[in-house]
C-alpha positions in Angstrom: 103.2 121.3 51.1 100.7 124.0 52.8 101.1 124.7 56.7 97.9 122.8 58.6 95.0 125.9 60.0 95.0 125.3 63.8 91.1 124.8 63.8 89.4 123.1 60.7 85.9 122.2 60.2 85.5 119.1 57.6 81.0 118.7 56.3 79.6 114.4 56.0 79.0 113.5 52.9 75.2 113.9 53.6 74.9 117.7 54.7 77.2 118.8 51.6 74.8 117.5 49.4 71.6 117.9 51.2 73.0 122.3 51.1 74.7 123.6 48.3 77.4 126.6 49.6 77.7 124.7 53.3 80.9 123.3 52.3 81.9 127.6 51.1 80.8 128.8 54.4 82.2 125.7 57.2 85.5 127.9 54.5 84.5 131.2 55.7 84.2 130.2 59.3 87.0 127.9 60.1 89.2 130.8 58.9 87.1 133.4 60.4 87.8 131.0 63.8 91.3 130.5 63.2 91.4 134.4 63.3 89.5 135.4 66.2 91.3 132.4 68.3 95.0 134.0 67.0 93.9 137.8 68.1 92.7 136.0 71.6 96.0 134.7 71.7 95.8 131.3 71.5 98.5 130.2 69.6 101.1 132.2 71.3 103.0 129.1 72.7 104.0 127.9 69.7 105.1 124.6 70.6 101.8 123.9 72.7 99.2 124.8 70.1 96.4 122.7 69.9 94.6 121.6 67.2 90.7 121.3 67.1 88.9 119.2 64.0 85.5 119.9 63.7 83.4 117.4 61.7 79.6 119.0 61.2 77.1 115.8 61.0 74.2 114.7 60.6 71.9 112.8 63.1 72.8 109.5 62.6 76.5 109.9 61.2 76.9 111.5 64.8 75.9 108.3 66.2 77.4 106.5 63.9 80.5 108.4 65.2 80.2 108.6 69.1 79.2 104.5 68.9 82.9 104.3 67.1 84.5 106.4 69.6 83.2 104.8 72.4 86.3 103.1 73.7 87.9 107.0 73.6 87.9 109.2 76.6 85.1 110.8 75.1 84.1 114.2 76.9 80.4 115.1 75.9 80.1 119.2 76.4 76.3 119.0 74.9 73.6 116.6 73.4 74.6 117.0 70.3 78.3 117.6 70.5 81.2 115.7 71.7 85.2 115.0 70.9 88.4 113.3 72.7 91.9 113.3 72.1 93.8 111.8 69.2 96.2 110.1 71.3 97.5 108.4 67.9 99.1 111.3 66.5 102.2 113.9 69.0 100.3 117.0 68.7 97.8 118.6 70.3 94.9 116.7 68.1 91.4 117.6 69.6 88.4 115.8 67.2 84.7 117.0 68.0 81.8 115.7 66.5 79.0 118.6 66.0 75.2 117.5 64.7 72.7 119.4 63.2 69.8 117.9 65.0 66.8 116.5 63.4 64.6 120.1 64.6 67.2 122.1 63.3 67.5 120.1 59.9 64.1 120.7 59.6 64.0 124.9 59.3 67.5 124.9 57.7 65.2 122.7 54.6 62.4 125.4 54.4 65.0 128.3 55.3 68.3 127.9 53.8 69.5 131.0 53.6 70.5 130.7 58.1 72.6 128.0 57.8 75.7 130.6 58.2 73.7 131.7 60.9 73.5 127.7 62.3 77.1 126.8 62.1 78.7 129.6 63.8 76.8 130.3 66.4 76.5 125.8 67.1 80.7 126.0 66.0 81.3 129.3 68.6 79.4 127.9 71.4 81.6 124.8 71.4 84.8 126.6 71.2 83.7 128.7 73.9 83.6 125.6 75.7 86.9 123.4 74.2 88.5 127.3 75.0 87.6 127.3 79.1 88.7 123.0 79.3 92.1 123.6 77.6 91.8 126.8 79.9 91.8 128.9 76.1 90.8 132.7 76.3 88.0 132.7 74.9 87.2 135.1 71.8 
């Protein structure tokens, strides 16, 4: 069984259907962010590795997830991103939801070539905020 990467990116089904290349883009970004965080020494202590699960959502699925997690101790990073720690597993897992806003969806529908750049900026910003919260190095 292959080992889990510390950072994983999941795209909701609606976005995957709407933007054909978004899965391959998210796979590329997943590899890139895992490499960048490795070189920033996020994983030097093998007994204390953080796993970050990033979920990219539509505005509607984002709100649904936020309502589902109302019982959790949720940390709001911005209007379009929140996260919580998964207490159900023994590993240190941070689950985050990021919305592609209605305005961003309109822009991406007009120019699909912007998907990769937009995802990179949103995810990189969130990962930097997470690094700051968890006292990890910036990358």
